[in-house]
C-alpha positions in Angstrom: 79.3 7.0 -134.2 79.5 8.3 -137.8 76.2 6.9 -138.6 74.6 8.3 -135.4 75.9 11.8 -136.2 74.7 11.6 -139.8 71.3 10.5 -138.7 71.2 13.3 -136.1 72.2 15.8 -138.6 69.6 14.7 -141.1 66.9 14.6 -138.5 67.8 18.1 -137.4 67.8 19.5 -140.9 64.5 17.8 -141.8 62.9 19.4 -138.9 64.2 22.8 -140.0 63.6 22.6 -143.7 60.3 21.0 -144.6 60.2 22.8 -147.9 59.5 21.7 -151.4 61.9 24.3 -152.9 65.3 23.5 -154.3 67.0 25.4 -151.5 65.4 23.3 -148.8 66.2 20.1 -150.8 69.8 21.2 -151.1 70.0 21.9 -147.4 68.8 18.3 -146.6 71.3 16.8 -149.0 74.3 18.9 -147.8 74.2 17.4 -144.3 74.7 13.9 -145.7 77.3 15.1 -148.2 79.3 16.9 -145.4 79.4 13.8 -143.3 80.9 11.9 -146.3 83.4 14.7 -147.0 81.7 15.7 -150.3 80.2 19.1 -149.5 80.8 20.6 -153.0 78.5 21.7 -155.8 79.3 18.8 -158.1 78.4 16.2 -155.4 75.2 18.2 -154.6 74.2 18.3 -158.3 74.7 14.5 -158.5 72.6 14.0 -155.4 69.8 16.3 -156.6 70.1 14.9 -160.2 70.5 18.3 -161.7 73.1 20.0 -163.9 75.2 22.6 -162.2 73.7 25.3 -164.3 70.1 24.2 -163.5 70.9 24.2 -159.8 72.4 27.8 -160.1 69.4 29.0 -162.0 66.9 27.6 -159.7 68.7 28.9 -156.6 69.0 32.3 -158.2 65.2 32.2 -158.8 64.9 31.7 -155.0 67.4 34.5 -154.4 70.1 32.4 -152.9 73.3 30.5 -154.0 75.1 27.3 -153.3 77.7 29.0 -151.2 75.1 30.9 -149.1 73.2 27.6 -148.3 76.4 25.7 -147.6 77.4 28.4 -145.1 74.0 28.4 -143.4 74.0 24.6 -143.1 77.5 24.5 -141.7 76.6 27.2 -139.2 73.5 25.3 -138.0 75.2 22.0 -137.9 78.3 23.5 -136.1 76.1 24.5 -133.2 74.3 21.2 -133.1 77.6 19.2 -133.1 79.3 21.4 -130.5 76.4 20.7 -128.1 77.6 17.0 -128.2 80.3 16.9 -125.6 81.6 13.6 -127.1 82.8 15.3 -130.2 86.1 17.1 -130.3 86.4 20.5 -132.1 88.6 18.9 -134.8 85.9 16.2 -135.4 83.3 18.9 -135.7 85.5 20.7 -138.2 86.0 17.6 -140.3 82.3 16.7 -140.2 81.6 20.2 -141.6 84.1 19.8 -144.4 86.9 21.9 -143.0 90.5 20.6 -143.5 91.8 22.1 -140.3 90.6 23.5 -137.0 91.8 27.0 -137.8 89.5 27.4 -140.8 86.6 26.1 -138.7 87.4 28.5 -135.9 87.5 31.5 -138.2 84.2 30.6 -139.9 82.5 29.9 -136.6 83.6 33.3 -135.2 82.3 35.0 -138.3 78.9 33.4 -137.7 78.5 33.7 -134.0 81.2 36.3 -132.8 82.7 33.8 -130.5 85.2 30.9 -131.0 83.7 27.4 -130.9 85.5 26.5 -127.7 84.0 29.4 -125.9 80.5 28.6 -127.4 80.8 25.0 -126.2 81.9 26.0 -122.7 79.0 28.4 -122.3 76.5 25.9 -123.6 77.8 23.1 -121.4 77.7 25.3 -118.3 74.1 26.2 -118.9 73.1 22.5 -119.4 
């Protein structure tokens, strides 16, 4: 199941970010890193083969930051994962790198103005 979710996340992000810029490349790498529980700047730098300072400088040139991209990727993957009825909310939280459901719920509400359970219920009723 882990492999299937990782492949699904990578496929989804590849379809969204077919860019040659560093931000697009970082987005693609973060999905895999999140699934392995390594969604942090150091792991991203290793995956991109860049120093932390170089990554910061290149992202700044593109008017973005690591934290902003991490937040965007988490928000997009959260919706994608919640649409899969087989996954529990806690599993979604863990896949996105949150240590508990409370942190995930708070973040999700800040992105979409509804708790993840309510979003999932609405989505599944529409399907």
